[in-house]
N, C-alpha and C positions, 0 to 999 in steps of 0.2 A: 630325550636328552639333547642338549645343545653341544655343538662342537666347541671345545674350549682350547684356544691356543694360549696356553699359560706361559709361553716363553715371552709374551709381550712385556716389554720393560715397565709398563705402567701398572701391571696387575699386582695387587698386594694380597697376601693371604696370611691370616693369623699374625699380623704385625711384622712379617718378614717380606720385604720388597725384593723382587728379582734383580733390582739394580745394585744390590749389595751382596758381595760374595761372602760366603760363610767358610770357616775353616774346614768344616765338613757338613755336607747337606744331606738330609734324610727325607724320604718320601714314603707314602703309604696309601693303600686302597682298602677300604672296608665296604662290605656289601651285606645285604640281607639275602642269604642263600635261598630263602623261601620265595623271594620276589626280587629278581635282578634289577628292577627299576629303582630300588632304594640303594644308594651307594654314597660314599664320601671319599674325596681325594684330599691329600695334603702333600706339600712339597717344600723344599728349601728350609727345612727345620733343623735346629741345632742338635737333635738327638732322635733316635728311633722311638723312644718313649713318647716324646712330644708329638712326633709325626703320626704315630699310630693312634694316639688319643684324639688328635684333631680329626683324623679321617673317620674314626668311629663316631665322634660327636656329630660330624656333618651327615653321616648316614642316618643317625637317629633323628636329626632335624627334618629329614625328608620322610619321616614316619616309618622308618625301618624298625621292626620289632625285635629282630634277632641279628643285629649288626655285629659282624666279626671281621677282624683284619685278615685278609687273604694274601696280601702282598705288601712287602716293605723292602726298601733298599737304600743304599747310600752310594755316593759317587756319581759319576757322569753316566746317567742312564735315564730312560724314559719308560713309562708304563702306559698301556692302552687298555681301555675297558669298553666292551661292546655288548649290546643287547639286541634281540630281535624286536620287531614292531609289536606294539601292545595287542593288536588283533590276532597275532600269531601265537604268542605265548610269553613266557618270562625267562627264556634261556639267555645265558650270558657267558662271557669268557674274557680273559685278560691275557696280556703278554708283557714281557719285560725284556729289554735289549738296550744296546748302546745308542740306538737311534729310534725315533718315533716310527719311521717306516718299517723297520725290522720288527719292532714290538707289535705293530698292527697286523703284520702277517701272522704272527703267533696267536694273537687274540682272535683273528678270524677262524683259524683252525680250531682253536679252543671252543669257540661257540658251536661250530659245526658238529663237534662230538656230542654236544648236549641237545642240539636242536633238530636232529635227524635231517641234516642237510639244508635247513632253512638259513638264508643269509641274514646277517645282523647288520642293519644299516645305521643304527644309532651308535655313536661312540664319543668318548671323551678321552683326554690324555693329559699326562703330567710329566714334567722333566725337572730334575735338579739343574737349573739353568747355568749356575756359575761354578759348580764343583767340578774340578778337572781330575779328581782322584778316580782311580779305576772302579768301575761298577762292582758293587758287592751286594749279593742277594742275602737279605737277612731272613726273610720269610717268603715262601711261595707255596701256597696250598695246592697249586696245580702240579707241582713236581716235588713231592716229598721224597728225598733220597735216603734210602737205608744205607748206613755206613758202618764201618768197623775200623777201629784204630789198632794198628799193629806196629809197635815200636813208634817211630816218629811219623809214620805214614797213615793217612786216612783213605781207605778204599771204599768203593761202593760194595755193598754186601749182596748184590744181585746183578745179573747180567743186564746190560743196556738193552732197551727195547723202544727206541724212539723212531718216529717215522719222518721227522723233519730235522733239518739243520737248525742251529741255534738262531739263525736269522729268519726262520720260517719257511725256507725253501724245502720242497719235498725231496726226500731221498728216494730214488727209483727203487721199486720193489719187484723182485722176480718171484713168480708164483709157480714155477716148475723147474725141473732140471734143465730142460731145453732153453727156457728163458734165461736162466743163470748163465749158461754157456754162451748164448748169443750176445747178451748184454755185457758180459764180462770181457768179451773180445774188444769192446770199444774202450776199455781201460778207463772207465768212468765210475763214479760212486754207485754202489749197489748194495741192497739189503735183501734179506729173506727171513720170513718168520719161521721159527723153529717148527720143523715138520709140516710147514705150510698150514698150520692149525692155529687160528686166531685165539682159540680157547687156551692154548698153551703159551701164548706170547708173554703174558704177564709173569709167569713162573720161570720160563726158560729163556726169554728174551729173543733177540734176533741175531743172525749172522751178518757180518759186514765185511766188505773187502777193504784192502789197504787204502783205496782212493777215498773211502769215507773216513777212515781213521786219520788220514793226513790232510783232509780238506780244511782250508783256512776258515771256512764258515763255522766250523766247530760242531761237534756232535754231542759232547757232554754238557751237562748243566753248567751254567755260569758258576765259576769257582772251582770247576773240575776240568780235567783234560785226559786225553788218551795217554796212557803211560808209555814212556820210552822203555826199551829193553833193560836199560840200566836201573830203572825204578823197580822192575820185577826182580832184578838181581839183589837190590837192597832188601826187598821183602824176603827173599830166600836166605840172605845172610842173617836177617833179624830172627828167623825161625831156626837157625842153627847150621844152615848151609849143607846139611845132609839131604840130598835129593829125595831119598825114600821117605825120610821122616817129615820133611817139608810137605810133600804131597799128601801124606796122611793127615797132617794138621790142617790142611786147606780144604780137603774133601768133605762133602756133606755126610752127615751121619745117616740120614734117612734114605737117601737115594744113591749112596755110594759107600764104599768101604772105608770111610774116613772117621776121624774123631772130631773134626771141625772145632778145634780148640779155641778159635778166636771169633767164630761167627762169619767167616768168609763165605762158607756154604757153596763151594764150587760144585757145579752139577755136570754130569757126563753128557755134554751137549754135542760132542764131536766137532766136525767141521764140514764145509762144503768143498768137495774136490774140484779142482779147476778143469780137469779134462772132460768130465761128463756131468758136472753139476749135482752129483749125488751127495746126500748127507751121509757121512761115514763116521764110524767110531763112537756112535752113541752107546750108552750103557757102560763104556769102559774108558773113555778118554774125553778130554776137552782141550781145545786149542784157543788161546786168547791172543787177539791182535794187539800190536803195538804201533806206535807212530815211527818206529825206526826201520830204515831200509839198510840192506847189507850191500847189495850191488844191483845191477840192472835186472837180475833174474830172481833174487831172493830177498825176503824181508825177515826181520827178527820177530819171532813169536814166543809165547810161553806155552809149552806143551805139557799138560798134566795127565799122567797115566799112572803107571806103577811108581814113577818118580816125577820130579819136575825138571824139565829141560828148558833152557832159555838160549835162543840163538837163531842163526840164519837157517831156518827149517821151513819157511813159509813161502807161498807164491803170492804175487800181487793180486791175482784174480781168484784166489780162494776165499772162502767165507769163514770168519772166525767170530767167536763171542768177544765182547769187549767189557772190561771192568774199568771204569773211570777212576782216577785218583785225584784227590784234592790238591789244588795249587799250593 
């Protein structure tokens, strides 16, 4: 692959020059997942339909046999696509962010997950060069978010389990009780896989301290954010505002004593206690982090057990599950 700087003002693609601003600009990436060297980019298009079709056509022109769109977006954002060298394999990865540098960090990590640690030196990138609207992800096969709509809100229907901030920076990971206590004292972002068991991470997610939840680099997928305590209160009100009834409606049917009326599927993942780093309360409770702080000692959390309590019951250095909510 060649490195393409497609922000160059003289570059023209599909009849749309980057010297002319569009009311709204759309971009897309299509690849052949069976062979990462076959790909197609498009950018600065007037609609997602046009951008995705162009990207798919470009992929097919490179002899891709099963080209599919894996990424599309609108607004002020950049996508990066990387592959390993041909003599190593066909592993690939992509990233999307507000800048090319941030997207590249994500793409590099994406490749490493597929390549068993082999570095991907080949890359191309594309940006909507003139659109100043906020970045909006239309499609991203690398991060398909399960969601549930309850009233006017759209929540993730599973616990967050990401290892990197939105810009590609690594979130520090504690692997034991002692590590959690030691690192938490530094009052910096920290995560921990549920029960320190990577086989359970996808189902149960990770625990994060408040410094992750409130970090400006962002932990939720683009288009989502860590909820404020006020947004948890809106959820409770939507479900009737009876703490006992609300709890039952949110709890999982299969792993908890709930009815899971809306598909929120809350799991009893407990929390990580600040004093000794122990995972506590599993099987009968779950504590969810928010981005809201109460004072210098306490933060607001949502505590789900026999009922749902929302308020200043959490510590900055404890670990909580996170459910992102749509912007």
